[in-house]
N, C-alpha and C positions, 0 to 999 in steps of 0.2 A: 504493500500500500504506500509505504514511504517513497519508494522509487517512482511509482506512478505519479505521486503528488509532485515530486520534483520535476518530472518531465512535463506535466500538464500546467504547472503554475510557476511561481518563482519570478525572478527578474526577467525583463524582456531581453531576448538574445537573438541575434540574427540567425535566420534560417540557413545562411550560407557560411557559417563557421562550423567547426567540428562539433559533433554531438548529434543526438537524435531528438527530433521534435515529434513527439507522439501524435499531436493533432494533425501535423502535416502528413504523417503516414495514414491517418484516418481519412484525410482529404483525398489522398490518392486512391485509397480503397473505395471510398464513396463514389468516385468517378469511374474507377476501373471495374467495379463489381456491380454497377447499377443494373437494374432489371431491364429487359428488352423494351419495356414501356417508356423508360426514361430516355427518349430519343432526342429531347431538346434540353438545353441547359436550364431553361426557366423551370422545368419540372423538378430539377434538383434544388435550385436556389430559392424556390418558393416553399420549400418543405421546412418543418420544424427541426428536423435533424441538421439541415444546413445551417440554420440560425444558431443552434447549439454549438456546432463546429466552429462557426465564425467567432463566437465568444471565446472558445478555447484558444483559437489562433491569435486573437487580439491580445492575449496575455503574454505571448511570446514574440510578437512582431510589431514593429513600428507601423504607422499608417501607410507610409510609402512602400514598405515591404509587403504589407497586406495587399495593396493595390497590384503590385507586380506579381505577387504569388497567384492571386485569383486570375488575373489576365492571362498569365503564362500557362497555368494549368488548364483552364477552360479552352484556350486556343489550341492546345495540344490535343485535348480530348475531342474537340469539335472543330476540326480543321477547316470545314467549309463555313464556319460561323462568320469569319471576317469577310469572305468574298460575298456573302449574302447580306452583309451589314446587319446581322442579327445578333443581339445580345440578350442575356436574361432580362426579363421585364423590369426588374427593380435594381439591377446590379449597379448601374451608374448612380442613380439617385440615392440609394441607401449608402453607398460607399463614400459620399461626401459629408456624411454626418458621423459624429462620434457617439459614444454610448449614451450621452445625455441629450442627443438630438441637435447639438450645436454643429455649425458648419466647421469642417476641418480646414486647415490651410490647403489651398489648391496649388501651391508651388510644386512644380514637378509633374503636374498632370498634363497630358497632351491636349492640344487644342481640340481634337475630336472628342476626347473624354469630357472636357468642359462644355462643349456645345451640346453633346448628348444629354448631359446632366441638366443643363439649363432648359433645353427644349422639353425634356421629360417633365420638369416642374411646371412649365407653362401648359402643357397638354393635360397634366394632372389637375390643374386649376380649372380647366374647361370641364373635365369630367365631374368635378365637385359641384359645378353649377347645376348639372343635370341631377345629381344625387340630392342636392339641397331641395330642388323643386319637387322631386319625387317623394321625398321624405315627409312632406306635408301637402299632399295633393288634394285638390278640391273638385276634380273632374274637368271635363272639356277636352279639346283636341290640342295636339302639339303642331304648331305652324311655324315653319322656319323660312325666313327671307334671307337668301344668300347661302346656298347649300353646297357650294363648291367643295368637293372632296368628301362631304357627308360625315365628317368625323363627329360633329356636334349632334347631328340627327341620330347617328348610331349610338353615341353616348346616351341619348335619352331613351332609345329603345332598350338598351341594357339596364339603365336605371329604373325604368318602368317595370321591367321584368324582375329585377332584383328585389324591388319593393313590394312585389306581389299585388300590384294595383289592378291587374286584370280581373281579379275576383270581384272587386267592387265596381269597376268601370270597364266592362268587356267591350264596350262600343267605341272606346277612344281611337281616334284615327291620327295619322302622322303625315304631314304634308311638307314638301320641300320645294321652294321656288328658286329658280336660278336659270341662267342662260345655258349652263352646262356645256360651255365651250363653243356655242354657236350664236353668231349675231345674225338675226333674221327678224324682219317685221314687214307686214303689209301696210302699216300705218305710217304715212309720211310725217305726222306730228311726232311719233315716237322716234323716228330716225333723226329728225331735227333736234330733238331734246337731248339725244346722247352724242351728238356730233363732237362736242368739245371734250367728251370722255373717251374718244377713240383710243388714245394711248393707254388709258387706264385699262381698257378691255383687252388690249393686246396680250397681256400676261395670261388672261383666262381663255384666250381663243387660239393660242399658238399651236395647239395640238388638234384643232378642229372639233367636230361634234363629239362630245363625250357622254351623251345621254345613256347609251347602252352600257358604257363602262360603269356609270354610277348605279344603274339598275343592278348590274352584276355585283357591285360592292354590297348592296343591301341584301341580295340573295345569299351571298356568302356569310353575311352577318346572321341570317336565318332566324329573324324574330319578326313576328306579326306580318308575314309576307302578304297576307290578304287585306291589310289595313293601312298600307302606305301609298302615297301618290307623289310622284315627282312631276312638277309642272314646269316645262321648259319655255323660256322666252323672257322678254322684258316685262317688268311689273306692270307698266302702263297697258300692256296688251293682255296679260294673263290674269291679273288679279280682279279687275272689274267683273268679268263674266263668272269667275269662280265665286266671288263674293255674292253675286245675285243668287246663284244656286245654293250657296252655303246658307244664306239667310232663309231661303224658302224651306230648306230642310230643318230649320230651327236649331242649328248647331251653334256652339260657342267655343271660343279659344280659351284653353286652360293655361297655355304657355306659348307666348310669342317670342321667338328668338330672332333678333335683328342683327345680322352681320353683313351690312350692306355697304360699308366703307365710305360712301360719298354722302355729303350733306343733302343733296337733292333726293337721293334714294330714301334717306331717313324721313325727310319731310313727306314724301309720298306714302311711305309705309305707315307712319303715324295716322295719316288720314284714312287709310284703308281699314286699319284694325280698330279704330275708335269705338264703333258700335258693335264690334264682334267679340270684344273681350268679356269673358264671364265676370260676374260680380266679384268672385274671389279667384284670382288668376295671377300669373307671373308674366313679367316682361323682362327680357335681357337685351342689353345693347352692348355690342362688342367694342365699340369705339367710344364709349361714354366718357372715360377719363382722358382720352386722347384728342377728342374733337370738341372744343367748347361750344360749337354750334349745336352739337347733339344734346348737350346739357340744356341749352336754351330751348330747343325744340321740344324736349321732353317736359320741361317746365310748362310750356304752352299746352301740351297734351294733358298734363296733370290739372292745370287750371280749368280746362274744358271739361274734364271728367267731374271735377267738383261742381261746376256750374250746371251741367246738363244731365249728369248721371248720379250725382250725390255719392261719388266714389273718390277715394284718395289712393296714394301710392306710398308704400313704406320700404325704405332701403333694406335689403337682406344681406348682401355680401358683394365683394369685388371679385374679379377674376384677374389675378396677377397685376392689379392696379391698372388694367387696360379696360375691361368691361365691367358692367354692374348689373346685378339682379335686383328687381323690385317686386314686391307683392302689391297687387291691386285689391282693394277691399271696400265695402260700403262704409260710409261715415256713420259712426255710432250715434244714435238718437238718445240723448241723455234723459229725455222725458219718459223713455220706456225702461221699466225695471228689468233686471236680469242681465246675464252676460251676453255679449255680442259674439257668439260662437258660430262656427261654420256648420 
């Protein structure tokens, strides 16, 4: 027992000096003797055994040694990982924190490692927006304006499923509006209105029509395949007819996600959704903290809600200090006793 204790604990000592590091031997065995089902590194790194092993290793190695050890060992065990740019789901992000959750020094980390860690955090913030809305859901549909790449729509599909919301709201539908790589319109007014944004659209159209590719992404995500709709085209052309039918069906929006980038598109979208938002619902603006015009437009939207629908908006959380999530709700009538609950 004493020998084992000395090998597992004690002062930190480099893996590359003489002596045996028992946790490192366990590390090798964990990779070398994995079951046939463990065909991807994330299936190892997401396990409780992996976390226990990381704790043991951290007693014997410095942060930099840990980083090199993990990178080297996994790269040897999964040689095609680098060529596919595929790493364990949380390896980068978890590795920049110490045992207290504080950020380590990033000196010595490669530029790729830093970028991957930072992007992981930003995308994780996006997923937290979906989880926050799903955790306190009041019904209605999910409607997204600006669905390029579909990662936010897929986030919400997963959050909806994780939260078990389908049991209470089995009729919720999911909509995504975007040009999906294609500039096309039969309306001369629409074409004139986007003329000054041609260079902006270049980035989203350089690969041509991507509608089928986006449909495939949702099919691969494999959630609620019979309840989503992707609407291709400019908002000026697609939203008015959609809204007319949507209102006839008596449906309401439970979560409107706006990732439309330009001030003009935000102004249009606020007008479209004003009377479609459910009394208790969510709205997320991806450029809220980046574009002060969006803040002004949203304040106008909020004032109109107060005046015409007796509703207000309450801030919920930010997304990486870029976007903001708000809850829409009725204004409480103080003359009525009892709690104002959903």
